[in-house]
All heavy atoms as TSV, in Angstrom:
chain	resi	resn	atom	element	x	y	z
A	1	MET	N	N	95.736	139.866	78.270
A	1	MET	CA	C	94.315	139.616	78.394
A	1	MET	C	C	93.794	138.885	77.170
A	1	MET	O	O	92.689	138.405	77.172
A	1	MET	CB	C	93.594	140.942	78.599
A	1	MET	CG	C	92.097	140.832	78.786
A	1	MET	SD	S	91.521	139.918	80.213
A	1	MET	CE	C	91.997	140.993	81.534
A	2	SER	N	N	94.572	138.787	76.105
A	2	SER	CA	C	94.059	138.178	74.887
A	2	SER	C	C	93.758	136.688	75.047
A	2	SER	O	O	93.061	136.119	74.236
A	2	SER	CB	C	95.024	138.396	73.726
A	2	SER	OG	O	96.251	137.771	73.995
A	3	GLU	N	N	94.297	136.036	76.095
A	3	GLU	CA	C	94.009	134.627	76.289
A	3	GLU	C	C	92.624	134.391	76.893
A	3	GLU	O	O	92.120	133.287	76.898
A	3	GLU	CB	C	95.077	133.971	77.171
A	3	GLU	CG	C	95.148	134.498	78.596
A	3	GLU	CD	C	95.959	135.778	78.737
A	3	GLU	OE1	O	96.567	136.236	77.767
A	3	GLU	OE2	O	95.976	136.323	79.839
A	4	VAL	N	N	91.979	135.428	77.404
A	4	VAL	CA	C	90.651	135.304	77.983
A	4	VAL	C	C	89.617	135.096	76.880
A	4	VAL	O	O	89.607	135.818	75.895
A	4	VAL	CB	C	90.301	136.552	78.823
A	4	VAL	CG1	C	88.865	136.484	79.322
A	4	VAL	CG2	C	91.261	136.694	79.989
A	5	PHE	N	N	88.783	134.092	77.031
A	5	PHE	CA	C	87.712	133.803	76.086
A	5	PHE	C	C	88.224	133.663	74.650
A	5	PHE	O	O	87.699	134.246	73.728
A	5	PHE	CB	C	86.615	134.865	76.152
A	5	PHE	CG	C	85.922	134.901	77.470
A	5	PHE	CD1	C	86.129	135.929	78.355
A	5	PHE	CD2	C	85.062	133.884	77.833
A	5	PHE	CE1	C	85.497	135.944	79.577
A	5	PHE	CE2	C	84.420	133.901	79.047
A	5	PHE	CZ	C	84.639	134.925	79.922
A	6	GLY	N	N	89.273	132.905	74.491
A	6	GLY	CA	C	89.749	132.577	73.153
A	6	GLY	C	C	90.419	133.718	72.416
A	6	GLY	O	O	90.585	133.660	71.209
A	7	GLY	N	N	90.812	134.767	73.091
A	7	GLY	CA	C	91.550	135.852	72.470
A	7	GLY	C	C	90.723	136.795	71.631
A	7	GLY	O	O	91.237	137.416	70.713
A	8	HIS	N	N	89.432	136.913	71.897
A	8	HIS	CA	C	88.595	137.847	71.150
A	8	HIS	C	C	89.015	139.277	71.479
A	8	HIS	O	O	89.050	139.664	72.633
A	8	HIS	CB	C	87.116	137.662	71.503
A	8	HIS	CG	C	86.617	136.286	71.257
A	8	HIS	ND1	N	86.534	135.741	69.987
A	8	HIS	CD2	C	86.173	135.333	72.098
A	8	HIS	CE1	C	86.056	134.520	70.071
A	8	HIS	NE2	N	85.835	134.238	71.341
A	9	MET	N	N	89.332	140.042	70.450
A	9	MET	CA	C	89.781	141.409	70.656
A	9	MET	C	C	88.862	142.372	69.900
A	9	MET	O	O	88.327	142.038	68.847
A	9	MET	CB	C	91.221	141.582	70.161
A	9	MET	CG	C	92.215	140.622	70.801
A	9	MET	SD	S	92.265	140.688	72.607
A	9	MET	CE	C	93.112	142.223	72.845
A	10	ALA	N	N	88.692	143.549	70.476
A	10	ALA	CA	C	87.902	144.596	69.828
A	10	ALA	C	C	88.864	145.581	69.168
A	10	ALA	O	O	89.836	145.998	69.774
A	10	ALA	CB	C	87.032	145.317	70.859
A	11	PHE	N	N	88.610	145.914	67.942
A	11	PHE	CA	C	89.361	146.924	67.194
A	11	PHE	C	C	90.849	146.617	67.007
A	11	PHE	O	O	91.686	147.484	67.196
A	11	PHE	CB	C	89.215	148.305	67.851
A	11	PHE	CG	C	87.812	148.654	68.206
A	11	PHE	CD1	C	87.433	148.794	69.523
A	11	PHE	CD2	C	86.853	148.820	67.230
A	11	PHE	CE1	C	86.131	149.103	69.865
A	11	PHE	CE2	C	85.551	149.135	67.558
A	11	PHE	CZ	C	85.193	149.276	68.879
A	12	PRO	N	N	91.215	145.395	66.616
A	12	PRO	CA	C	92.634	145.157	66.370
A	12	PRO	C	C	93.086	145.876	65.101
A	12	PRO	O	O	92.298	146.024	64.161
A	12	PRO	CB	C	92.711	143.645	66.180
A	12	PRO	CG	C	91.360	143.273	65.674
A	12	PRO	CD	C	90.399	144.230	66.339
A	13	LEU	N	N	94.302	146.327	65.097
A	13	LEU	CA	C	94.894	146.945	63.915
A	13	LEU	C	C	95.876	145.947	63.338
A	13	LEU	O	O	96.671	145.354	64.054
A	13	LEU	CB	C	95.624	148.241	64.286
A	13	LEU	CG	C	94.767	149.333	64.910
A	13	LEU	CD1	C	95.648	150.509	65.322
A	13	LEU	CD2	C	93.687	149.792	63.955
A	14	HIS	N	N	95.817	145.733	62.046
A	14	HIS	CA	C	96.668	144.729	61.419
A	14	HIS	C	C	97.781	145.378	60.616
A	14	HIS	O	O	97.590	146.396	59.962
A	14	HIS	CB	C	95.849	143.810	60.504
A	14	HIS	CG	C	94.854	142.998	61.250
A	14	HIS	ND1	N	95.190	141.858	61.916
A	14	HIS	CD2	C	93.534	143.185	61.475
A	14	HIS	CE1	C	94.129	141.355	62.502
A	14	HIS	NE2	N	93.100	142.147	62.244
A	15	ASN	N	N	98.928	144.756	60.685
A	15	ASN	CA	C	100.075	145.153	59.879
A	15	ASN	C	C	99.800	144.692	58.455
A	15	ASN	O	O	99.638	143.499	58.203
A	15	ASN	CB	C	101.337	144.497	60.445
A	15	ASN	CG	C	102.577	144.899	59.694
A	15	ASN	OD1	O	102.518	145.301	58.532
A	15	ASN	ND2	N	103.715	144.806	60.350
A	16	THR	N	N	99.736	145.616	57.531
A	16	THR	CA	C	99.391	145.266	56.153
A	16	THR	C	C	100.459	144.416	55.475
A	16	THR	O	O	100.174	143.753	54.487
A	16	THR	CB	C	99.139	146.534	55.317
A	16	THR	OG1	O	100.297	147.354	55.366
A	16	THR	CG2	C	97.936	147.281	55.833
A	17	GLY	N	N	101.659	144.377	56.016
A	17	GLY	CA	C	102.727	143.606	55.395
A	17	GLY	C	C	102.613	142.107	55.603
A	17	GLY	O	O	102.791	141.324	54.684
A	18	HIS	N	N	102.300	141.674	56.827
A	18	HIS	CA	C	102.304	140.245	57.122
A	18	HIS	C	C	100.986	139.744	57.697
A	18	HIS	O	O	100.847	138.560	57.952
A	18	HIS	CB	C	103.425	139.915	58.108
A	18	HIS	CG	C	104.773	140.303	57.603
A	18	HIS	ND1	N	105.412	139.614	56.597
A	18	HIS	CD2	C	105.597	141.312	57.948
A	18	HIS	CE1	C	106.577	140.184	56.357
A	18	HIS	NE2	N	106.718	141.218	57.160
A	19	GLY	N	N	100.038	140.616	57.932
A	19	GLY	CA	C	98.748	140.207	58.472
A	19	GLY	C	C	98.751	139.907	59.955
A	19	GLY	O	O	97.755	139.476	60.504
A	20	GLN	N	N	99.897	140.093	60.603
A	20	GLN	CA	C	99.966	139.877	62.053
A	20	GLN	C	C	99.438	141.117	62.770
A	20	GLN	O	O	99.602	142.231	62.288
A	20	GLN	CB	C	101.408	139.613	62.490
A	20	GLN	CG	C	102.003	138.361	61.895
A	20	GLN	CD	C	101.271	137.121	62.354
A	20	GLN	OE1	O	100.887	137.006	63.512
A	20	GLN	NE2	N	101.053	136.185	61.450
A	21	PRO	N	N	98.780	140.924	63.941
A	21	PRO	CA	C	98.275	142.096	64.663
A	21	PRO	C	C	99.396	143.077	64.988
A	21	PRO	O	O	100.436	142.690	65.507
A	21	PRO	CB	C	97.689	141.500	65.940
A	21	PRO	CG	C	97.417	140.083	65.620
A	21	PRO	CD	C	98.451	139.678	64.608
A	22	PHE	N	N	99.202	144.307	64.614
A	22	PHE	CA	C	100.145	145.366	64.927
A	22	PHE	C	C	99.832	145.905	66.312
A	22	PHE	O	O	100.706	146.220	67.090
A	22	PHE	CB	C	100.048	146.470	63.868
A	22	PHE	CG	C	100.959	147.628	64.112
A	22	PHE	CD1	C	102.319	147.509	63.891
A	22	PHE	CD2	C	100.469	148.836	64.565
A	22	PHE	CE1	C	103.164	148.573	64.111
A	22	PHE	CE2	C	101.299	149.897	64.795
A	22	PHE	CZ	C	102.656	149.772	64.563
A	23	ASP	N	N	98.570	146.005	66.620
A	23	ASP	CA	C	98.107	146.446	67.928
A	23	ASP	C	C	96.854	145.643	68.235
A	23	ASP	O	O	95.902	145.657	67.465
A	23	ASP	CB	C	97.792	147.937	67.910
A	23	ASP	CG	C	97.341	148.470	69.257
A	23	ASP	OD1	O	97.278	147.687	70.228
A	23	ASP	OD2	O	97.045	149.655	69.353
A	24	GLU	N	N	96.853	144.926	69.335
A	24	GLU	CA	C	95.725	144.060	69.645
A	24	GLU	C	C	94.458	144.824	69.996
A	24	GLU	O	O	93.383	144.268	69.961
A	24	GLU	CB	C	96.078	143.123	70.799
A	24	GLU	CG	C	97.073	142.061	70.419
A	24	GLU	CD	C	97.283	141.063	71.532
A	24	GLU	OE1	O	96.984	141.379	72.694
A	24	GLU	OE2	O	97.738	139.962	71.232
A	25	GLY	N	N	94.551	146.095	70.332
A	25	GLY	CA	C	93.373	146.834	70.756
A	25	GLY	C	C	92.969	146.406	72.154
A	25	GLY	O	O	93.759	145.840	72.885
A	26	MET	N	N	91.725	146.653	72.523
A	26	MET	CA	C	91.250	146.226	73.838
A	26	MET	C	C	90.548	144.883	73.695
A	26	MET	O	O	90.109	144.520	72.609
A	26	MET	CB	C	90.313	147.268	74.452
A	26	MET	CG	C	88.941	147.337	73.815
A	26	MET	SD	S	87.809	148.420	74.675
A	26	MET	CE	C	88.467	150.003	74.229
A	27	SER	N	N	90.447	144.190	74.812
A	27	SER	CA	C	89.754	142.907	74.739
A	27	SER	C	C	88.269	143.152	74.513
A	27	SER	O	O	87.722	144.181	74.911
A	27	SER	CB	C	89.972	142.103	76.018
A	27	SER	OG	O	89.234	142.654	77.088
A	28	LEU	N	N	87.635	142.194	73.895
A	28	LEU	CA	C	86.199	142.281	73.680
A	28	LEU	C	C	85.480	142.310	75.029
A	28	LEU	O	O	84.473	142.996	75.195
A	28	LEU	CB	C	85.732	141.110	72.826
A	28	LEU	CG	C	84.286	141.110	72.358
A	28	LEU	CD1	C	83.942	142.413	71.638
A	28	LEU	CD2	C	84.019	139.916	71.468
A	29	ARG	N	N	86.024	141.610	76.013
A	29	ARG	CA	C	85.464	141.611	77.363
A	29	ARG	C	C	85.469	143.029	77.943
A	29	ARG	O	O	84.474	143.473	78.519
A	29	ARG	CB	C	86.270	140.669	78.247
A	29	ARG	CG	C	85.794	140.595	79.682
A	29	ARG	CD	C	86.657	139.603	80.457
A	29	ARG	NE	N	86.205	139.475	81.815
A	29	ARG	CZ	C	86.888	139.886	82.869
A	29	ARG	NH1	N	88.067	140.467	82.714
A	29	ARG	NH2	N	86.412	139.725	84.086
A	30	ASP	N	N	86.581	143.738	77.794
A	30	ASP	CA	C	86.659	145.126	78.270
A	30	ASP	C	C	85.647	146.009	77.553
A	30	ASP	O	O	84.985	146.844	78.162
A	30	ASP	CB	C	88.058	145.706	78.062
A	30	ASP	CG	C	89.094	145.120	78.992
A	30	ASP	OD1	O	88.715	144.517	80.019
A	30	ASP	OD2	O	90.292	145.273	78.692
A	31	TYR	N	N	85.523	145.826	76.260
A	31	TYR	CA	C	84.603	146.628	75.455
A	31	TYR	C	C	83.158	146.433	75.918
A	31	TYR	O	O	82.411	147.391	76.089
A	31	TYR	CB	C	84.768	146.246	73.982
A	31	TYR	CG	C	83.896	147.018	73.040
A	31	TYR	CD1	C	84.186	148.345	72.722
A	31	TYR	CD2	C	82.785	146.435	72.455
A	31	TYR	CE1	C	83.386	149.060	71.845
A	31	TYR	CE2	C	81.979	147.142	71.573
A	31	TYR	CZ	C	82.292	148.457	71.277
A	31	TYR	OH	O	81.501	149.165	70.414
A	32	ILE	N	N	82.775	145.171	76.148
A	32	ILE	CA	C	81.421	144.895	76.618
A	32	ILE	C	C	81.219	145.481	78.013
A	32	ILE	O	O	80.182	146.083	78.299
A	32	ILE	CB	C	81.140	143.381	76.603
A	32	ILE	CG1	C	81.129	142.869	75.166
A	32	ILE	CG2	C	79.827	143.065	77.310
A	32	ILE	CD1	C	81.139	141.354	75.056
A	33	ALA	N	N	82.215	145.326	78.881
A	33	ALA	CA	C	82.102	145.854	80.252
A	33	ALA	C	C	81.961	147.377	80.256
A	33	ALA	O	O	81.196	147.927	81.057
A	33	ALA	CB	C	83.306	145.428	81.089
A	34	ILE	N	N	82.657	148.059	79.366
A	34	ILE	CA	C	82.543	149.521	79.274
A	34	ILE	C	C	81.109	149.912	78.960
A	34	ILE	O	O	80.544	150.823	79.574
A	34	ILE	CB	C	83.509	150.076	78.208
A	34	ILE	CG1	C	84.943	149.991	78.704
A	34	ILE	CG2	C	83.146	151.510	77.838
A	34	ILE	CD1	C	85.971	150.229	77.631
A	35	HIS	N	N	80.508	149.220	78.013
A	35	HIS	CA	C	79.124	149.539	77.651
A	35	HIS	C	C	78.153	149.169	78.765
A	35	HIS	O	O	77.165	149.881	78.989
A	35	HIS	CB	C	78.748	148.872	76.326
A	35	HIS	CG	C	79.365	149.570	75.161
A	35	HIS	ND1	N	78.839	150.723	74.634
A	35	HIS	CD2	C	80.481	149.305	74.461
A	35	HIS	CE1	C	79.602	151.131	73.640
A	35	HIS	NE2	N	80.599	150.292	73.514
A	36	ALA	N	N	78.425	148.070	79.460
A	36	ALA	CA	C	77.577	147.700	80.600
A	36	ALA	C	C	77.691	148.756	81.693
A	36	ALA	O	O	76.679	149.155	82.286
A	36	ALA	CB	C	77.977	146.328	81.128
A	37	MET	N	N	78.898	149.236	81.965
A	37	MET	CA	C	79.086	150.282	82.985
A	37	MET	C	C	78.336	151.549	82.588
A	37	MET	O	O	77.712	152.205	83.427
A	37	MET	CB	C	80.572	150.598	83.176
A	37	MET	CG	C	81.317	149.542	83.930
A	37	MET	SD	S	83.024	150.006	84.249
A	37	MET	CE	C	82.793	151.100	85.637
A	38	HIS	N	N	78.403	151.897	81.333
A	38	HIS	CA	C	77.710	153.088	80.850
A	38	HIS	C	C	76.212	152.967	81.105
A	38	HIS	O	O	75.569	153.909	81.578
A	38	HIS	CB	C	77.987	153.299	79.366
A	38	HIS	CG	C	77.359	154.533	78.818
A	38	HIS	ND1	N	76.155	154.511	78.159
A	38	HIS	CD2	C	77.738	155.827	78.856
A	38	HIS	CE1	C	75.827	155.737	77.811
A	38	HIS	NE2	N	76.765	156.551	78.225
A	39	ALA	N	N	75.644	151.803	80.804
A	39	ALA	CA	C	74.214	151.586	81.018
A	39	ALA	C	C	73.863	151.645	82.499
A	39	ALA	O	O	72.853	152.252	82.881
A	39	ALA	CB	C	73.799	150.241	80.433
A	40	ILE	N	N	74.689	151.047	83.331
A	40	ILE	CA	C	74.447	151.055	84.774
A	40	ILE	C	C	74.502	152.474	85.317
A	40	ILE	O	O	73.632	152.898	86.085
A	40	ILE	CB	C	75.460	150.146	85.504
A	40	ILE	CG1	C	75.262	148.685	85.098
A	40	ILE	CG2	C	75.359	150.317	87.014
A	40	ILE	CD1	C	76.427	147.775	85.456
A	41	LEU	N	N	75.512	153.220	84.918
A	41	LEU	CA	C	75.716	154.574	85.451
A	41	LEU	C	C	74.747	155.591	84.861
A	41	LEU	O	O	74.543	156.657	85.438
A	41	LEU	CB	C	77.158	155.020	85.221
A	41	LEU	CG	C	78.206	154.206	85.979
A	41	LEU	CD1	C	79.606	154.621	85.531
A	41	LEU	CD2	C	78.044	154.365	87.484
A	42	SER	N	N	74.147	155.268	83.712
A	42	SER	CA	C	73.232	156.222	83.071
A	42	SER	C	C	71.929	156.392	83.849
A	42	SER	O	O	71.160	157.303	83.568
A	42	SER	CB	C	72.929	155.800	81.635
A	42	SER	OG	O	72.146	154.631	81.617
A	43	LYS	N	N	71.700	155.535	84.825
A	43	LYS	CA	C	70.498	155.650	85.647
A	43	LYS	C	C	70.543	156.869	86.560
A	43	LYS	O	O	69.532	157.260	87.120
A	43	LYS	CB	C	70.307	154.392	86.487
A	43	LYS	CG	C	70.011	153.159	85.678
A	43	LYS	CD	C	69.842	151.959	86.578
A	43	LYS	CE	C	69.521	150.722	85.777
A	43	LYS	NZ	N	69.336	149.572	86.658
A	44	GLY	N	N	71.706	157.470	86.731
A	44	GLY	CA	C	71.837	158.670	87.540
A	44	GLY	C	C	72.123	158.408	89.008
A	44	GLY	O	O	72.293	159.336	89.788
A	45	ASP	N	N	72.194	157.138	89.397
A	45	ASP	CA	C	72.536	156.817	90.785
A	45	ASP	C	C	74.024	157.074	91.007
A	45	ASP	O	O	74.779	157.269	90.069
A	45	ASP	CB	C	72.233	155.350	91.082
A	45	ASP	CG	C	70.767	155.011	90.909
A	45	ASP	OD1	O	69.937	155.933	90.994
A	45	ASP	OD2	O	70.460	153.833	90.678
A	46	SER	N	N	74.426	157.065	92.238
A	46	SER	CA	C	75.846	157.188	92.585
A	46	SER	C	C	76.280	155.922	93.305
A	46	SER	O	O	76.558	155.945	94.504
A	46	SER	CB	C	76.081	158.418	93.463
A	46	SER	OG	O	75.757	159.586	92.784
A	47	PRO	N	N	76.334	154.805	92.571
A	47	PRO	CA	C	76.689	153.537	93.220
A	47	PRO	C	C	78.179	153.441	93.516
A	47	PRO	O	O	78.979	154.234	93.019
A	47	PRO	CB	C	76.279	152.500	92.185
A	47	PRO	CG	C	76.416	153.209	90.880
A	47	PRO	CD	C	76.069	154.653	91.171
A	48	ASN	N	N	78.529	152.470	94.303
A	48	ASN	CA	C	79.922	152.180	94.604
A	48	ASN	C	C	80.628	151.780	93.312
A	48	ASN	O	O	80.206	150.839	92.633
A	48	ASN	CB	C	79.969	151.041	95.634
A	48	ASN	CG	C	81.367	150.603	95.968
A	48	ASN	OD1	O	82.126	150.184	95.099
A	48	ASN	ND2	N	81.702	150.688	97.236
A	49	SER	N	N	81.688	152.465	92.965
A	49	SER	CA	C	82.356	152.228	91.678
A	49	SER	C	C	82.942	150.822	91.582
A	49	SER	O	O	82.962	150.233	90.502
A	49	SER	CB	C	83.435	153.271	91.433
A	49	SER	OG	O	84.387	153.263	92.474
A	50	TYR	N	N	83.417	150.267	92.688
A	50	TYR	CA	C	83.954	148.907	92.652
A	50	TYR	C	C	82.842	147.901	92.374
A	50	TYR	O	O	83.026	146.952	91.619
A	50	TYR	CB	C	84.669	148.563	93.960
A	50	TYR	CG	C	85.940	149.345	94.138
A	50	TYR	CD1	C	85.985	150.446	94.991
A	50	TYR	CD2	C	87.099	148.996	93.446
A	50	TYR	CE1	C	87.151	151.175	95.146
A	50	TYR	CE2	C	88.266	149.727	93.592
A	50	TYR	CZ	C	88.286	150.810	94.443
A	50	TYR	OH	O	89.429	151.525	94.589
A	51	ALA	N	N	81.679	148.117	92.973
A	51	ALA	CA	C	80.542	147.226	92.740
A	51	ALA	C	C	80.081	147.318	91.292
A	51	ALA	O	O	79.741	146.302	90.676
A	51	ALA	CB	C	79.396	147.565	93.692
A	52	VAL	N	N	80.066	148.522	90.743
A	52	VAL	CA	C	79.662	148.707	89.337
A	52	VAL	C	C	80.640	147.987	88.414
A	52	VAL	O	O	80.231	147.294	87.484
A	52	VAL	CB	C	79.564	150.204	88.975
A	52	VAL	CG1	C	79.363	150.391	87.482
A	52	VAL	CG2	C	78.453	150.867	89.758
A	53	ALA	N	N	81.927	148.135	88.682
A	53	ALA	CA	C	82.932	147.474	87.840
A	53	ALA	C	C	82.785	145.961	87.901
A	53	ALA	O	O	82.820	145.281	86.863
A	53	ALA	CB	C	84.334	147.889	88.272
A	54	ARG	N	N	82.609	145.411	89.104
A	54	ARG	CA	C	82.433	143.960	89.231
A	54	ARG	C	C	81.186	143.498	88.485
A	54	ARG	O	O	81.210	142.492	87.777
A	54	ARG	CB	C	82.350	143.560	90.708
A	54	ARG	CG	C	83.701	143.480	91.403
A	54	ARG	CD	C	83.589	142.794	92.744
A	54	ARG	NE	N	82.688	143.500	93.660
A	54	ARG	CZ	C	83.052	144.484	94.477
A	54	ARG	NH1	N	84.307	144.898	94.484
A	54	ARG	NH2	N	82.170	145.052	95.276
A	55	TYR	N	N	80.097	144.223	88.625
A	55	TYR	CA	C	78.847	143.868	87.962
A	55	TYR	C	C	78.998	143.945	86.440
A	55	TYR	O	O	78.550	143.063	85.711
A	55	TYR	CB	C	77.731	144.776	88.459
A	55	TYR	CG	C	76.352	144.420	87.970
A	55	TYR	CD1	C	75.876	143.111	88.046
A	55	TYR	CD2	C	75.518	145.373	87.432
A	55	TYR	CE1	C	74.606	142.781	87.594
A	55	TYR	CE2	C	74.244	145.052	86.979
A	55	TYR	CZ	C	73.798	143.752	87.066
A	55	TYR	OH	O	72.550	143.426	86.615
A	56	ALA	N	N	79.653	145.003	85.965
A	56	ALA	CA	C	79.843	145.180	84.522
A	56	ALA	C	C	80.683	144.044	83.937
A	56	ALA	O	O	80.371	143.515	82.865
A	56	ALA	CB	C	80.490	146.528	84.231
A	57	PHE	N	N	81.739	143.650	84.628
A	57	PHE	CA	C	82.562	142.549	84.124
A	57	PHE	C	C	81.841	141.213	84.247
A	57	PHE	O	O	82.052	140.312	83.429
A	57	PHE	CB	C	83.937	142.523	84.795
A	57	PHE	CG	C	84.910	143.438	84.121
A	57	PHE	CD1	C	85.219	144.677	84.660
A	57	PHE	CD2	C	85.500	143.086	82.921
A	57	PHE	CE1	C	86.085	145.533	84.025
A	57	PHE	CE2	C	86.378	143.931	82.272
A	57	PHE	CZ	C	86.678	145.160	82.828
A	58	ASN	N	N	80.973	141.078	85.242
A	58	ASN	CA	C	80.148	139.872	85.334
A	58	ASN	C	C	79.229	139.780	84.117
A	58	ASN	O	O	79.078	138.707	83.518
A	58	ASN	CB	C	79.339	139.878	86.632
A	58	ASN	CG	C	78.592	138.580	86.832
A	58	ASN	OD1	O	79.102	137.513	86.528
A	58	ASN	ND2	N	77.381	138.677	87.337
A	59	ILE	N	N	78.622	140.897	83.750
A	59	ILE	CA	C	77.771	140.938	82.552
A	59	ILE	C	C	78.594	140.566	81.316
A	59	ILE	O	O	78.164	139.754	80.484
A	59	ILE	CB	C	77.137	142.333	82.375
A	59	ILE	CG1	C	76.101	142.582	83.475
A	59	ILE	CG2	C	76.515	142.491	80.988
A	59	ILE	CD1	C	75.621	144.019	83.560
A	60	ALA	N	N	79.787	141.141	81.198
A	60	ALA	CA	C	80.651	140.844	80.054
A	60	ALA	C	C	81.021	139.368	80.016
A	60	ALA	O	O	81.006	138.746	78.944
A	60	ALA	CB	C	81.913	141.711	80.112
A	61	ASP	N	N	81.339	138.792	81.169
A	61	ASP	CA	C	81.704	137.372	81.209
A	61	ASP	C	C	80.554	136.482	80.755
A	61	ASP	O	O	80.749	135.536	79.992
A	61	ASP	CB	C	82.149	136.979	82.622
A	61	ASP	CG	C	83.494	137.590	82.998
A	61	ASP	OD1	O	84.229	138.047	82.094
A	61	ASP	OD2	O	83.791	137.603	84.205
A	62	VAL	N	N	79.351	136.807	81.217
A	62	VAL	CA	C	78.180	136.019	80.819
A	62	VAL	C	C	77.946	136.140	79.314
A	62	VAL	O	O	77.668	135.149	78.627
A	62	VAL	CB	C	76.935	136.452	81.621
A	62	VAL	CG1	C	75.666	135.833	81.051
A	62	VAL	CG2	C	77.099	136.091	83.088
A	63	MET	N	N	78.081	137.349	78.791
A	63	MET	CA	C	77.893	137.544	77.348
A	63	MET	C	C	78.942	136.779	76.551
A	63	MET	O	O	78.621	136.161	75.525
A	63	MET	CB	C	77.934	139.033	76.999
A	63	MET	CG	C	76.719	139.787	77.485
A	63	MET	SD	S	76.743	141.519	77.019
A	63	MET	CE	C	76.473	141.387	75.253
A	64	MET	N	N	80.191	136.798	77.010
A	64	MET	CA	C	81.258	136.099	76.298
A	64	MET	C	C	81.044	134.589	76.375
A	64	MET	O	O	81.258	133.877	75.389
A	64	MET	CB	C	82.615	136.483	76.880
A	64	MET	CG	C	82.996	137.939	76.667
A	64	MET	SD	S	83.216	138.379	74.940
A	64	MET	CE	C	84.666	137.423	74.550
A	65	GLU	N	N	80.617	134.079	77.539
A	65	GLU	CA	C	80.369	132.645	77.669
A	65	GLU	C	C	79.242	132.225	76.727
A	65	GLU	O	O	79.341	131.187	76.061
A	65	GLU	CB	C	79.997	132.300	79.105
A	65	GLU	CG	C	81.160	132.376	80.058
A	65	GLU	CD	C	80.744	132.255	81.518
A	65	GLU	OE1	O	79.581	131.888	81.794
A	65	GLU	OE2	O	81.584	132.561	82.375
A	66	HIS	N	N	78.193	133.018	76.666
A	66	HIS	CA	C	77.088	132.695	75.767
A	66	HIS	C	C	77.538	132.753	74.311
A	66	HIS	O	O	77.177	131.885	73.508
A	66	HIS	CB	C	75.927	133.653	76.015
A	66	HIS	CG	C	74.735	133.355	75.164
A	66	HIS	ND1	N	73.929	132.264	75.390
A	66	HIS	CD2	C	74.241	133.972	74.073
A	66	HIS	CE1	C	72.974	132.232	74.481
A	66	HIS	NE2	N	73.141	133.266	73.663
A	67	ARG	N	N	78.325	133.757	73.977
A	67	ARG	CA	C	78.831	133.906	72.607
A	67	ARG	C	C	79.674	132.699	72.213
A	67	ARG	O	O	79.539	132.176	71.103
A	67	ARG	CB	C	79.664	135.176	72.518
A	67	ARG	CG	C	80.296	135.446	71.178
A	67	ARG	CD	C	81.207	136.679	71.291
A	67	ARG	NE	N	81.677	137.111	70.026
A	67	ARG	CZ	C	82.763	136.627	69.411
A	67	ARG	NH1	N	83.467	135.697	69.992
A	67	ARG	NH2	N	83.140	137.077	68.240
A	68	ASP	N	N	80.539	132.255	73.123
A	68	ASP	CA	C	81.440	131.145	72.818
A	68	ASP	C	C	80.748	129.792	72.854
A	68	ASP	O	O	81.269	128.817	72.327
A	68	ASP	CB	C	82.620	131.149	73.783
A	68	ASP	CG	C	83.558	132.324	73.539
A	68	ASP	OD1	O	83.481	132.936	72.452
A	68	ASP	OD2	O	84.363	132.626	74.436
A	69	SER	N	N	79.551	129.715	73.461
A	69	SER	CA	C	78.846	128.436	73.548
A	69	SER	C	C	78.198	128.048	72.224
A	69	SER	O	O	77.808	126.902	72.043
A	69	SER	CB	C	77.788	128.493	74.655
A	69	SER	OG	O	76.680	129.283	74.261
A	70	GLY	N	N	78.019	129.027	71.348
A	70	GLY	CA	C	77.408	128.757	70.053
A	70	GLY	C	C	75.901	128.682	70.073
A	70	GLY	O	O	75.277	128.291	69.099
A	71	GLU	N	N	75.295	129.058	71.188
A	71	GLU	CA	C	73.821	129.030	71.277
A	71	GLU	C	C	73.213	130.217	70.607
A	71	GLU	O	O	73.703	131.264	70.549
A	71	GLU	CB	C	73.394	129.003	72.742
A	71	GLU	CG	C	73.782	127.709	73.419
A	71	GLU	CD	C	73.328	127.682	74.878
A	71	GLU	OE1	O	72.416	128.438	75.253
A	71	GLU	OE2	O	73.903	126.897	75.618
């Protein structure tokens, strides 16, 4: 997943010996989608989980596109 949106990763751990990623962590897209899902689900509704996941990743994609556009 690191090739998505230029390889932005959330919480990478680095090997102190060579500076190469020891563990890539989760993608920044996944991290944003998790928070979007949390906000959607915090309303107390019981929506379709597949629809929530698609919507959350759509939000993440839009945020990543805006971030990468430099605006």
